[in-house]
C-alpha positions as a Markdown table, in Angstrom:
| # | Residue | x | y | z |
|---|---|---|---|---|
| 1 | Met | -162.3 | 55.0 | -28.9 |
| 2 | Lys | -160.3 | 55.8 | -25.7 |
| 3 | Leu | -159.0 | 53.3 | -23.0 |
| 4 | Lys | -161.5 | 54.5 | -20.5 |
| 5 | Glu | -164.4 | 53.9 | -22.9 |
| 6 | Tyr | -163.2 | 50.3 | -23.6 |
| 7 | Ile | -163.0 | 49.6 | -19.9 |
| 8 | Ala | -166.6 | 51.1 | -19.5 |
| 9 | Ile | -167.9 | 48.8 | -22.3 |
| 10 | Ile | -166.2 | 45.7 | -20.8 |
| 11 | Thr | -167.6 | 46.6 | -17.3 |
| 12 | Asp | -171.1 | 46.9 | -18.7 |
| 13 | Ala | -170.8 | 43.7 | -20.7 |
| 14 | Leu | -169.7 | 41.7 | -17.6 |
| 15 | Arg | -172.3 | 43.4 | -15.3 |
| 16 | Gly | -175.1 | 42.3 | -17.6 |
| 17 | Lys | -177.1 | 45.4 | -18.0 |
| 18 | Glu | -180.1 | 44.9 | -20.4 |
| 19 | Gln | -179.9 | 47.5 | -23.2 |
| 20 | Asp | -181.4 | 48.4 | -26.5 |
| 21 | Tyr | -179.2 | 46.9 | -29.1 |
| 22 | Thr | -181.4 | 48.1 | -32.0 |
| 23 | Lys | -179.8 | 51.6 | -32.1 |
| 24 | Gly | -176.5 | 53.3 | -31.3 |
| 25 | Ser | -173.0 | 52.0 | -32.2 |
| 26 | Ile | -173.0 | 48.5 | -33.8 |
| 27 | Lys | -169.4 | 47.9 | -32.5 |
| 28 | Arg | -170.5 | 48.7 | -29.0 |
| 29 | Ala | -173.5 | 46.4 | -29.2 |
| 30 | Leu | -171.4 | 43.6 | -30.6 |
| 31 | Val | -168.8 | 44.0 | -28.0 |
| 32 | Leu | -171.3 | 44.3 | -25.1 |
| 33 | Leu | -172.9 | 41.0 | -26.1 |
| 34 | Ser | -169.9 | 39.1 | -27.4 |
| 35 | Ile | -167.7 | 39.4 | -24.1 |
| 36 | Pro | -170.1 | 37.5 | -21.8 |
| 37 | Met | -171.1 | 35.0 | -24.7 |
| 38 | Ile | -167.4 | 34.2 | -25.3 |
| 39 | Met | -166.9 | 33.7 | -21.6 |
| 40 | Glu | -170.0 | 31.4 | -21.6 |
| 41 | Met | -168.5 | 29.4 | -24.4 |
| 42 | Val | -165.1 | 29.1 | -22.7 |
| 43 | Met | -166.9 | 28.0 | -19.5 |
| 44 | Glu | -169.0 | 25.5 | -21.4 |
| 45 | Ser | -166.0 | 24.0 | -23.2 |
| 46 | Leu | -164.2 | 23.7 | -19.9 |
| 47 | Phe | -166.6 | 20.8 | -18.9 |
| 48 | Ala | -165.1 | 18.6 | -21.7 |
| 49 | Val | -161.6 | 19.8 | -21.2 |
| 50 | Val | -161.7 | 19.2 | -17.3 |
| 51 | Asp | -163.3 | 15.8 | -17.7 |
| 52 | Ile | -160.8 | 14.6 | -20.1 |
| 53 | Tyr | -157.9 | 16.1 | -18.1 |
| 54 | Phe | -158.8 | 14.3 | -14.8 |
| 55 | Val | -160.0 | 11.0 | -16.6 |
| 56 | Ser | -156.6 | 10.9 | -18.5 |
| 57 | Lys | -154.9 | 10.6 | -15.1 |
| 58 | Leu | -156.5 | 7.3 | -14.7 |
| 59 | Asp | -153.9 | 5.9 | -17.1 |
| 60 | Asp | -156.5 | 4.0 | -18.9 |
| 61 | Val | -156.8 | 4.3 | -22.7 |
| 62 | Asp | -160.3 | 2.8 | -22.7 |
| 63 | Ala | -161.6 | 5.4 | -20.1 |
| 64 | Val | -160.4 | 8.3 | -22.3 |
| 65 | Ala | -161.9 | 6.6 | -25.4 |
| 66 | Thr | -165.1 | 6.0 | -23.5 |
| 67 | Val | -165.3 | 9.8 | -22.8 |
| 68 | Gly | -164.7 | 10.5 | -26.6 |
| 69 | Leu | -167.4 | 8.0 | -27.7 |
| 70 | Thr | -170.0 | 9.2 | -25.3 |
| 71 | Glu | -169.3 | 12.8 | -25.9 |
| 72 | Ser | -169.8 | 12.0 | -29.7 |
| 73 | Val | -173.3 | 10.7 | -28.9 |
| 74 | Leu | -174.0 | 13.5 | -26.4 |
| 75 | Met | -173.3 | 16.0 | -29.3 |
| 76 | Ile | -176.4 | 14.6 | -30.9 |
| 77 | Met | -178.4 | 15.4 | -27.8 |
| 78 | Glu | -176.7 | 18.8 | -27.7 |
| 79 | Ser | -177.7 | 19.3 | -31.3 |
| 80 | Val | -181.4 | 18.9 | -30.2 |
| 81 | Ala | -180.9 | 21.1 | -27.1 |
| 82 | Ile | -179.1 | 23.7 | -29.4 |
| 83 | Gly | -181.8 | 23.7 | -32.0 |
| 84 | Ile | -184.6 | 24.4 | -29.4 |
| 85 | Ala | -182.4 | 26.9 | -27.7 |
| 86 | Met | -181.7 | 28.5 | -31.1 |
| 87 | Ala | -185.4 | 28.8 | -31.7 |
| 88 | Ala | -185.9 | 30.4 | -28.2 |
| 89 | Thr | -183.1 | 32.9 | -29.0 |
| 90 | Ala | -184.5 | 33.8 | -32.3 |
| 91 | Val | -188.2 | 34.2 | -31.2 |
| 92 | Val | -187.3 | 36.0 | -27.9 |
| 93 | Ala | -184.9 | 38.3 | -29.7 |
| 94 | Arg | -187.6 | 39.1 | -32.3 |
| 95 | Arg | -190.2 | 39.9 | -29.7 |
| 96 | Ile | -187.8 | 42.0 | -27.8 |
| 97 | Gly | -187.0 | 44.0 | -31.0 |
| 98 | Glu | -190.7 | 44.4 | -31.4 |
| 99 | Lys | -190.9 | 45.7 | -27.8 |
| 100 | Asp | -193.2 | 42.9 | -26.9 |
| 101 | Ala | -191.9 | 41.7 | -23.5 |
| 102 | Glu | -194.9 | 39.6 | -22.7 |
| 103 | Gly | -194.6 | 37.7 | -26.0 |
| 104 | Ala | -191.0 | 37.1 | -25.3 |
| 105 | Ser | -191.8 | 35.6 | -21.8 |
| 106 | Arg | -194.5 | 33.4 | -23.4 |
| 107 | Ala | -192.1 | 32.2 | -26.0 |
| 108 | Ala | -189.4 | 31.5 | -23.4 |
| 109 | Met | -191.8 | 29.4 | -21.2 |
| 110 | Gln | -193.1 | 27.4 | -24.0 |
| 111 | Ser | -189.6 | 26.6 | -25.2 |
| 112 | Leu | -188.8 | 25.2 | -21.7 |
| 113 | Leu | -191.9 | 23.0 | -21.9 |
| 114 | Leu | -190.9 | 21.7 | -25.3 |
| 115 | Gly | -187.3 | 21.1 | -24.3 |
| 116 | Thr | -188.2 | 19.2 | -21.1 |
| 117 | Leu | -190.5 | 16.7 | -22.8 |
| 118 | Val | -187.8 | 15.9 | -25.4 |
| 119 | Ala | -185.0 | 15.5 | -22.8 |
| 120 | Ile | -187.1 | 13.0 | -20.8 |
| 121 | Val | -187.7 | 10.8 | -23.8 |
| 122 | Leu | -184.0 | 10.9 | -24.9 |
| 123 | Gly | -182.9 | 10.3 | -21.4 |
| 124 | Val | -185.0 | 7.2 | -20.8 |
| 125 | Leu | -184.0 | 5.6 | -24.1 |
| 126 | Ser | -180.2 | 6.4 | -23.8 |
| 127 | Tyr | -180.0 | 5.1 | -20.2 |
| 128 | His | -181.6 | 1.8 | -21.2 |
| 129 | Tyr | -179.3 | 1.3 | -24.2 |
| 130 | Ala | -176.1 | 2.7 | -23.1 |
| 131 | Asp | -174.1 | -0.4 | -23.5 |
| 132 | Asp | -175.6 | -0.9 | -27.1 |
| 133 | Ile | -174.6 | 2.8 | -28.0 |
| 134 | Leu | -171.0 | 2.2 | -27.0 |
| 135 | Arg | -170.9 | -1.0 | -29.2 |
| 136 | Met | -172.6 | 0.9 | -32.1 |
| 137 | Met | -169.8 | 3.4 | -31.8 |
| 138 | Gly | -167.1 | 0.7 | -32.3 |
| 139 | Gly | -166.1 | 0.3 | -28.5 |
| 140 | Ser | -164.6 | -3.0 | -27.5 |
| 141 | Glu | -166.3 | -5.3 | -25.1 |
| 142 | Thr | -163.6 | -4.4 | -22.5 |
| 143 | Leu | -164.5 | -0.6 | -23.2 |
| 144 | Val | -168.2 | -1.3 | -22.9 |
| 145 | Ala | -167.7 | -3.1 | -19.5 |
| 146 | Lys | -165.8 | -0.3 | -18.1 |
| 147 | Gly | -167.7 | 2.6 | -19.5 |
| 148 | Thr | -171.4 | 1.7 | -19.6 |
| 149 | Arg | -172.1 | 3.3 | -16.2 |
| 150 | Tyr | -170.5 | 6.6 | -17.3 |
| 151 | Thr | -172.5 | 6.7 | -20.5 |
| 152 | Gln | -175.8 | 5.9 | -18.6 |
| 153 | Ile | -175.3 | 8.9 | -16.3 |
| 154 | Ile | -174.1 | 11.4 | -18.9 |
| 155 | Leu | -176.8 | 10.5 | -21.5 |
| 156 | Gly | -179.5 | 9.6 | -19.1 |
| 157 | Phe | -179.5 | 12.9 | -17.3 |
| 158 | Asn | -179.2 | 14.9 | -20.4 |
| 159 | Ile | -182.2 | 17.1 | -19.2 |
| 160 | Val | -179.7 | 19.1 | -17.1 |
| 161 | Leu | -177.8 | 19.9 | -20.3 |
| 162 | Met | -181.0 | 20.7 | -22.2 |
| 163 | Leu | -182.3 | 23.1 | -19.6 |
| 164 | Leu | -178.9 | 24.8 | -19.2 |
| 165 | Phe | -178.8 | 25.4 | -23.0 |
| 166 | Leu | -182.4 | 26.6 | -23.1 |
| 167 | Phe | -182.3 | 29.0 | -20.2 |
| 168 | Asn | -179.1 | 30.5 | -21.7 |
| 169 | Gly | -180.6 | 30.7 | -25.1 |
| 170 | Ile | -183.5 | 32.7 | -23.6 |
| 171 | Phe | -181.2 | 35.1 | -21.7 |
| 172 | Arg | -179.2 | 35.7 | -24.9 |
| 173 | Gly | -182.3 | 36.4 | -26.9 |
| 174 | Ala | -183.3 | 38.9 | -24.2 |
| 175 | Gly | -179.9 | 40.6 | -24.6 |
| 176 | Asn | -178.6 | 39.6 | -21.1 |
| 177 | Ala | -175.8 | 37.3 | -21.9 |
| 178 | Ala | -174.1 | 37.9 | -18.5 |
| 179 | Ile | -176.6 | 35.7 | -16.8 |
| 180 | Ala | -175.7 | 32.9 | -19.1 |
| 181 | Met | -172.1 | 33.6 | -18.4 |
| 182 | Asn | -172.5 | 33.6 | -14.7 |
| 183 | Thr | -174.4 | 30.3 | -14.8 |
| 184 | Leu | -171.5 | 28.6 | -16.5 |
| 185 | Tyr | -169.0 | 30.2 | -14.0 |
| 186 | Leu | -171.0 | 28.5 | -11.2 |
| 187 | Ala | -171.6 | 25.1 | -13.0 |
| 188 | Asn | -167.9 | 24.9 | -14.0 |
| 189 | Gly | -166.7 | 25.8 | -10.5 |
| 190 | Ile | -168.7 | 22.9 | -9.0 |
| 191 | Asn | -167.5 | 20.5 | -11.8 |
| 192 | Ile | -163.8 | 21.5 | -11.4 |
| 193 | Ile | -164.0 | 20.8 | -7.6 |
| 194 | Leu | -166.0 | 17.6 | -7.8 |
| 195 | Asp | -164.2 | 16.0 | -10.8 |
| 196 | Pro | -160.9 | 15.1 | -9.0 |
| 197 | Cys | -162.6 | 14.5 | -5.8 |
| 198 | Leu | -165.0 | 11.9 | -7.2 |
| 199 | Ile | -162.6 | 10.3 | -9.7 |
| 200 | His | -159.6 | 10.0 | -7.5 |
| 201 | Gly | -161.3 | 9.9 | -4.1 |
| 202 | Tyr | -159.8 | 13.1 | -2.6 |
| 203 | Phe | -160.7 | 14.1 | 0.9 |
| 204 | Phe | -163.7 | 12.5 | 2.2 |
| 205 | Phe | -165.2 | 11.5 | -1.2 |
| 206 | Pro | -165.3 | 7.9 | -2.5 |
| 207 | Lys | -162.9 | 6.9 | -5.4 |
| 208 | Met | -165.4 | 6.4 | -8.3 |
| 209 | Gly | -163.1 | 6.5 | -11.3 |
| 210 | Leu | -164.8 | 7.1 | -14.6 |
| 211 | Glu | -168.2 | 7.1 | -13.1 |
| 212 | Gly | -167.3 | 10.0 | -10.7 |
| 213 | Ala | -166.5 | 12.3 | -13.8 |
| 214 | Ala | -170.1 | 11.7 | -15.0 |
| 215 | Ile | -171.6 | 12.5 | -11.6 |
| 216 | Ala | -169.5 | 15.7 | -11.2 |
| 217 | Ser | -170.7 | 17.0 | -14.5 |
| 218 | Val | -174.4 | 16.3 | -13.9 |
| 219 | Ile | -174.2 | 17.9 | -10.4 |
| 220 | Gly | -172.3 | 20.9 | -11.8 |
| 221 | Arg | -174.8 | 21.5 | -14.6 |
| 222 | Gly | -177.8 | 20.8 | -12.3 |
| 223 | Ile | -176.6 | 23.5 | -9.8 |
| 224 | Gly | -176.4 | 25.8 | -12.8 |
| 225 | Val | -180.0 | 25.2 | -13.8 |
| 226 | Leu | -181.2 | 25.9 | -10.3 |
| 227 | Phe | -179.4 | 29.3 | -10.5 |
| 228 | Gln | -181.0 | 30.0 | -13.8 |
| 229 | Ile | -184.5 | 29.2 | -12.3 |
| 230 | Tyr | -183.8 | 31.5 | -9.3 |
| 231 | Val | -182.8 | 34.4 | -11.7 |
| 232 | Leu | -186.2 | 34.1 | -13.6 |
| 233 | Val | -188.4 | 33.6 | -10.5 |
| 234 | Lys | -186.8 | 36.6 | -8.7 |
| 235 | Gly | -187.8 | 38.8 | -11.7 |
| 236 | Ser | -184.4 | 40.5 | -12.4 |
| 237 | Ser | -184.6 | 39.7 | -16.1 |
| 238 | Ile | -187.0 | 41.2 | -18.8 |
| 239 | Ile | -188.4 | 37.7 | -19.2 |
| 240 | Arg | -191.1 | 37.0 | -16.6 |
| 241 | Thr | -192.5 | 33.7 | -15.3 |
| 242 | Lys | -196.1 | 33.0 | -14.8 |
| 243 | Leu | -197.8 | 29.6 | -14.5 |
| 244 | Ser | -200.2 | 30.5 | -17.2 |
| 245 | Tyr | -197.2 | 30.8 | -19.5 |
| 246 | Leu | -196.4 | 27.1 | -19.1 |
| 247 | Lys | -199.9 | 26.1 | -20.3 |
| 248 | Pro | -199.4 | 24.5 | -23.8 |
| 249 | Asn | -199.9 | 27.2 | -26.6 |
| 250 | Phe | -199.9 | 25.2 | -29.7 |
| 251 | Gln | -199.5 | 28.1 | -32.0 |
| 252 | Ile | -196.2 | 29.2 | -30.2 |
| 253 | Leu | -195.1 | 25.5 | -29.8 |
| 254 | Lys | -195.7 | 25.1 | -33.5 |
| 255 | Asn | -193.6 | 28.1 | -34.3 |
| 256 | Leu | -190.8 | 27.0 | -31.9 |
| 257 | Ala | -190.9 | 23.5 | -33.3 |
| 258 | Arg | -190.6 | 24.7 | -36.8 |
| 259 | Val | -187.5 | 26.8 | -36.1 |
| 260 | Ser | -186.1 | 24.1 | -33.7 |
| 261 | Ile | -186.3 | 21.3 | -36.3 |
| 262 | Gly | -184.2 | 23.3 | -38.7 |
| 263 | Gly | -181.7 | 24.2 | -36.0 |
| 264 | Ala | -181.6 | 20.7 | -34.5 |
| 265 | Gly | -181.3 | 19.3 | -38.1 |
| 266 | Gln | -178.5 | 21.6 | -38.8 |
| 267 | Phe | -176.4 | 20.5 | -35.9 |
| 268 | Leu | -177.5 | 16.8 | -36.0 |
| 269 | Ile | -176.1 | 16.9 | -39.6 |
| 270 | Ser | -172.9 | 18.2 | -38.2 |
| 271 | Thr | -172.6 | 16.1 | -35.3 |
| 272 | Ala | -173.7 | 12.9 | -37.0 |
| 273 | Ser | -170.9 | 13.5 | -39.6 |
| 274 | Trp | -168.5 | 13.7 | -36.7 |
| 275 | Ile | -169.7 | 10.2 | -35.6 |
| 276 | Phe | -168.8 | 8.8 | -38.9 |
| 277 | Leu | -165.5 | 10.4 | -38.7 |
| 278 | Val | -164.9 | 8.8 | -35.3 |
| 279 | Lys | -165.9 | 5.4 | -36.6 |
| 280 | Ile | -163.3 | 5.8 | -39.4 |
| 281 | Leu | -160.6 | 6.8 | -36.8 |
| 282 | Ala | -161.5 | 4.0 | -34.4 |
| 283 | Glu | -160.4 | 1.5 | -37.0 |
| 284 | Phe | -156.8 | 2.9 | -36.6 |
| 285 | Gly | -156.8 | 1.8 | -32.9 |
| 286 | Ser | -157.3 | 3.2 | -29.4 |
| 287 | Ala | -154.2 | 5.4 | -29.4 |
| 288 | Val | -155.5 | 7.3 | -32.5 |
| 289 | Leu | -158.9 | 7.6 | -31.0 |
| 290 | Ala | -157.5 | 8.8 | -27.7 |
| 291 | Gly | -155.3 | 11.3 | -29.4 |
| 292 | Tyr | -158.3 | 12.6 | -31.5 |
| 293 | Thr | -160.4 | 12.8 | -28.4 |
| 294 | Ile | -157.8 | 15.0 | -26.6 |
| 295 | Gly | -157.0 | 17.1 | -29.8 |
| 296 | Ile | -160.7 | 17.6 | -30.4 |
| 297 | Arg | -161.4 | 18.8 | -26.8 |
| 298 | Val | -158.6 | 21.4 | -27.4 |
| 299 | Ile | -160.2 | 22.5 | -30.6 |
| 300 | Ile | -163.6 | 22.8 | -29.0 |
| 301 | Phe | -162.0 | 24.9 | -26.3 |
| 302 | Thr | -160.2 | 27.2 | -28.8 |
| 303 | Ile | -163.1 | 27.7 | -31.0 |
| 304 | Leu | -165.9 | 28.2 | -28.8 |
| 305 | Pro | -164.9 | 31.8 | -27.9 |
| 306 | Ser | -165.5 | 32.4 | -31.6 |
| 307 | Trp | -168.9 | 30.7 | -31.2 |
| 308 | Gly | -169.6 | 33.3 | -28.4 |
| 309 | Met | -169.2 | 36.1 | -30.9 |
| 310 | Ser | -171.4 | 34.3 | -33.5 |
| 311 | Asn | -174.1 | 33.9 | -30.9 |
| 312 | Ala | -174.0 | 37.6 | -30.2 |
| 313 | Thr | -174.5 | 38.1 | -33.9 |
| 314 | Ala | -177.6 | 35.9 | -33.8 |
| 315 | Thr | -179.2 | 37.9 | -31.0 |
| 316 | Leu | -178.3 | 41.2 | -32.8 |
| 317 | Val | -179.7 | 40.1 | -36.1 |
| 318 | Gly | -183.0 | 38.8 | -34.4 |
| 319 | Gln | -183.5 | 42.1 | -32.4 |
| 320 | Asn | -182.8 | 44.3 | -35.3 |
| 321 | Leu | -185.0 | 42.4 | -37.7 |
| 322 | Gly | -187.8 | 42.8 | -35.0 |
| 323 | Ala | -187.1 | 46.5 | -35.0 |
| 324 | Gly | -187.5 | 46.6 | -38.8 |
| 325 | Asn | -183.7 | 47.5 | -39.5 |
| 326 | Ala | -182.4 | 44.8 | -41.8 |
| 327 | Glu | -179.6 | 47.1 | -43.0 |
| 328 | Arg | -178.2 | 47.3 | -39.4 |
| 329 | Ala | -178.5 | 43.5 | -39.0 |
| 330 | Glu | -176.5 | 42.9 | -42.2 |
| 331 | Lys | -173.7 | 45.3 | -41.1 |
| 332 | Thr | -173.4 | 43.5 | -37.8 |
| 333 | Val | -172.8 | 40.2 | -39.5 |
| 334 | Trp | -169.8 | 41.6 | -41.6 |
| 335 | Leu | -168.3 | 43.3 | -38.7 |
| 336 | Ala | -168.6 | 40.1 | -36.5 |
| 337 | Gly | -167.0 | 38.1 | -39.4 |
| 338 | Lys | -164.0 | 40.5 | -39.4 |
| 339 | Tyr | -163.5 | 40.2 | -35.6 |
| 340 | Asn | -163.8 | 36.4 | -35.8 |
| 341 | Val | -161.1 | 36.1 | -38.3 |
| 342 | Ile | -158.7 | 38.2 | -36.3 |
| 343 | Leu | -159.5 | 36.0 | -33.2 |
| 344 | Leu | -159.1 | 32.7 | -34.8 |
| 345 | Phe | -155.9 | 33.7 | -36.8 |
| 346 | Val | -154.1 | 34.3 | -33.4 |
| 347 | Ile | -155.4 | 31.0 | -32.0 |
| 348 | Thr | -154.2 | 29.1 | -35.2 |
| 349 | Leu | -150.8 | 30.4 | -34.7 |
| 350 | Ile | -150.6 | 29.3 | -31.2 |
| 351 | Cys | -151.9 | 25.8 | -31.9 |
| 352 | Val | -149.5 | 25.3 | -34.9 |
| 353 | Ile | -146.4 | 26.5 | -33.0 |
| 354 | Phe | -147.1 | 25.0 | -29.7 |
| 355 | Pro | -149.1 | 21.7 | -30.1 |
| 356 | Arg | -146.9 | 19.6 | -28.0 |
| 357 | Pro | -147.1 | 21.3 | -24.7 |
| 358 | Ile | -150.8 | 21.8 | -25.3 |
| 359 | Ile | -151.4 | 18.1 | -25.9 |
| 360 | Ser | -148.9 | 16.9 | -23.4 |
| 361 | Phe | -150.9 | 18.8 | -20.6 |
| 362 | Phe | -153.5 | 16.1 | -20.9 |
| 363 | Thr | -151.5 | 12.9 | -21.4 |
| 364 | Gln | -147.8 | 11.7 | -21.4 |
| 365 | Asp | -148.4 | 8.7 | -23.5 |
| 366 | Pro | -146.0 | 9.3 | -26.4 |
| 367 | Glu | -148.2 | 7.7 | -29.1 |
| 368 | Thr | -151.3 | 9.4 | -27.9 |
| 369 | Val | -149.5 | 12.7 | -27.7 |
| 370 | Gln | -148.2 | 12.4 | -31.3 |
| 371 | His | -151.7 | 11.6 | -32.6 |
| 372 | Gly | -153.1 | 14.5 | -30.7 |
| 373 | Ile | -150.5 | 16.9 | -32.2 |
| 374 | Thr | -151.4 | 15.6 | -35.6 |
| 375 | Cys | -155.2 | 16.2 | -35.1 |
| 376 | Leu | -154.6 | 19.7 | -33.7 |
| 377 | Arg | -152.2 | 21.0 | -36.3 |
| 378 | Phe | -154.3 | 19.8 | -39.2 |
| 379 | Val | -157.7 | 21.0 | -38.1 |
| 380 | Val | -156.7 | 24.5 | -36.9 |
| 381 | Leu | -155.6 | 25.2 | -40.5 |
| 382 | Gly | -159.2 | 25.6 | -41.4 |
| 383 | Tyr | -160.0 | 28.1 | -38.6 |
| 384 | Ile | -159.9 | 31.1 | -40.9 |
| 385 | Phe | -162.9 | 29.6 | -42.8 |
| 386 | Tyr | -164.6 | 28.6 | -39.7 |
| 387 | Ala | -164.7 | 32.3 | -38.6 |
| 388 | Tyr | -167.0 | 33.4 | -41.4 |
| 389 | Gln | -168.8 | 30.0 | -41.4 |
| 390 | Met | -170.0 | 30.3 | -37.8 |
| 391 | Val | -171.0 | 34.0 | -38.1 |
| 392 | Leu | -173.0 | 33.5 | -41.3 |
| 393 | Gly | -174.6 | 30.3 | -39.9 |
| 394 | Gln | -175.7 | 32.0 | -36.8 |
| 395 | Ala | -176.9 | 35.1 | -38.8 |
| 396 | Phe | -179.4 | 32.8 | -40.5 |
| 397 | Asn | -180.3 | 31.2 | -37.2 |
| 398 | Gly | -180.9 | 34.6 | -35.5 |
| 399 | Ala | -183.2 | 35.6 | -38.4 |
| 400 | Gly | -185.2 | 32.3 | -37.8 |
| 401 | Asp | -184.0 | 30.8 | -41.1 |
| 402 | Thr | -182.6 | 27.5 | -39.7 |
| 403 | Tyr | -183.3 | 25.6 | -42.8 |
| 404 | Thr | -180.8 | 27.3 | -45.1 |
| 405 | Pro | -177.8 | 26.4 | -42.9 |
| 406 | Ser | -179.1 | 22.9 | -42.4 |
| 407 | Leu | -179.2 | 22.3 | -46.2 |
| 408 | Met | -175.7 | 23.9 | -46.6 |
| 409 | Asn | -174.4 | 21.7 | -43.8 |
| 410 | Phe | -175.9 | 18.5 | -45.5 |
| 411 | Ile | -174.2 | 19.3 | -48.8 |
| 412 | Ala | -170.8 | 20.2 | -47.3 |
| 413 | Leu | -170.7 | 17.5 | -44.6 |
| 414 | Trp | -172.7 | 14.5 | -45.9 |
| 415 | Leu | -172.2 | 14.8 | -49.5 |
| 416 | Phe | -168.6 | 16.1 | -49.4 |
| 417 | Gln | -166.9 | 15.5 | -46.0 |
| 418 | Ile | -167.8 | 12.0 | -45.2 |
| 419 | Pro | -166.9 | 10.5 | -48.6 |
| 420 | Ala | -163.8 | 12.7 | -48.7 |
| 421 | Ala | -162.7 | 11.4 | -45.3 |
| 422 | Tyr | -163.2 | 7.7 | -46.3 |
| 423 | Val | -161.3 | 8.1 | -49.6 |
| 424 | Leu | -158.5 | 10.1 | -48.1 |
| 425 | Ala | -158.0 | 7.9 | -45.0 |
| 426 | Lys | -158.6 | 4.6 | -46.4 |
| 427 | Val | -158.5 | 4.4 | -50.2 |
| 428 | Leu | -155.5 | 6.9 | -50.6 |
| 429 | Asp | -154.2 | 5.5 | -47.3 |
| 430 | Phe | -153.5 | 8.9 | -45.6 |
| 431 | Gly | -154.8 | 7.3 | -42.3 |
| 432 | Ser | -156.0 | 9.9 | -39.7 |
| 433 | Gln | -154.5 | 12.7 | -41.6 |
| 434 | Gly | -156.9 | 12.0 | -44.3 |
| 435 | Val | -159.8 | 12.6 | -42.0 |
| 436 | Tyr | -158.5 | 15.9 | -40.9 |
| 437 | Met | -157.8 | 17.0 | -44.5 |
| 438 | Ala | -161.5 | 16.3 | -45.2 |
| 439 | Ile | -162.6 | 18.3 | -42.2 |
| 440 | Asn | -160.8 | 21.3 | -43.5 |
| 441 | Leu | -161.8 | 21.0 | -47.1 |
| 442 | Ser | -165.5 | 20.7 | -46.1 |
| 443 | Ser | -165.2 | 23.8 | -44.2 |
| 444 | Val | -164.1 | 25.8 | -47.3 |
| 445 | Val | -167.1 | 24.4 | -49.2 |
| 446 | Leu | -169.5 | 25.3 | -46.4 |
| 447 | Thr | -168.3 | 28.7 | -45.9 |
| 448 | Leu | -168.7 | 29.5 | -49.6 |
| 449 | Leu | -172.2 | 27.9 | -49.7 |
| 450 | Leu | -173.3 | 30.1 | -46.8 |
| 451 | Tyr | -171.8 | 33.3 | -48.2 |
| 452 | Trp | -173.6 | 32.7 | -51.5 |
| 453 | Lys | -177.0 | 32.1 | -49.8 |
| 454 | Phe | -176.5 | 35.2 | -47.4 |
| 455 | Lys | -175.8 | 37.6 | -50.3 |
| 456 | Gln | -179.1 | 36.7 | -51.7 |
| 457 | Gly | -180.9 | 38.3 | -48.9 |
| 458 | Lys | -183.9 | 36.2 | -48.4 |
| 459 | Trp | -183.2 | 35.8 | -44.7 |
| 460 | Lys | -184.3 | 39.4 | -44.2 |
| 461 | Gln | -188.0 | 38.4 | -45.0 |
| 462 | Val | -188.3 | 35.5 | -42.6 |
| 463 | Lys | -191.4 | 35.7 | -40.4 |
| 464 | Ile | -191.3 | 34.0 | -36.9 |
């Protein structure tokens, strides 16, 4: 492929032209969807990185630890949002592959209805019990006193996160990932501007400290959601909005709920295992927890571009199965896995060779820096396995089979990772390094399990 052709593909990808991904070059289709999805994931990860960067400038270990503990719980809510968004992507993509635009639109609107109801319930409960949540996570009374308001705002207004994920899942399923990318550009831009202003009181803004970081995130994501609504209402997407589509359709809701439960369960299993790991790490002190918080934010930032490519795989699998072309769907998965390995191998080299300047960008505390370096260096060694793990998992999800990766995650994370982390960290006295060893070993186990189930081919017969 010539340079001009590559430039043309990249231009089309960033422009967001809706195309038929069920025919033509698989490489072209993968690149067209992957580029905006990678940018979307980079932008989403910037929320956590920007927050932790400006909060760390408060020179308060408890503030940084509060962000880490709250984000760990928020990941549970994100799991629910991702599960529903995953169902929306799978069903919308399948309908698009079947050339049923009206069916895709109905499924999209019903997923928004389902997500909104769930977000309201979670928001009310978490706002009321924010202080208890921080205590449950192992936070000291000093940390609880400082951080409760931050936790109330972030978790209580989780509806903006839910809708952001849902709308983007709908756009991805429809094959227009550039809308999702542009949404995150806007939301991040607002967050990056407001974060330092509200935390440190720049210009005419009040100095709100940790609470300001939460308000900035909610406002940024909220404006992103308003942009998504505008795009749908003005009719520039293949997905159409009609009030009649919001009337509860119990057959569609049942179908979405079935796929969502598997998807949410899959990520709940994953994120809940991280909470157990955080509780183990918290016993080694605030410096270890702060170093882990910064290290894991860097890891999330570096690995989410790979998630972007995996999300593109899910869309292509769903659309091609809808078009009755399972062979093309499978070829897409193996090609995406190959590209993912190359991407994460390069990132691994950078993180292993240059961990100190990366971690020092966020904090100058020597002890926190050292613990952050340890976290980063250990965890990135498992990136090569993450590459296929993410692609294979998303392939199942795109096909509508969310239960298989859920079961594989349960085996690898709950039955293997958590016990291994406890034994390595506390029984064998490896400390925090033992937790990071367990993370990598469980990734190997999960990748092998997903490969084994994918080769069986039952995902090709899933009906949604």
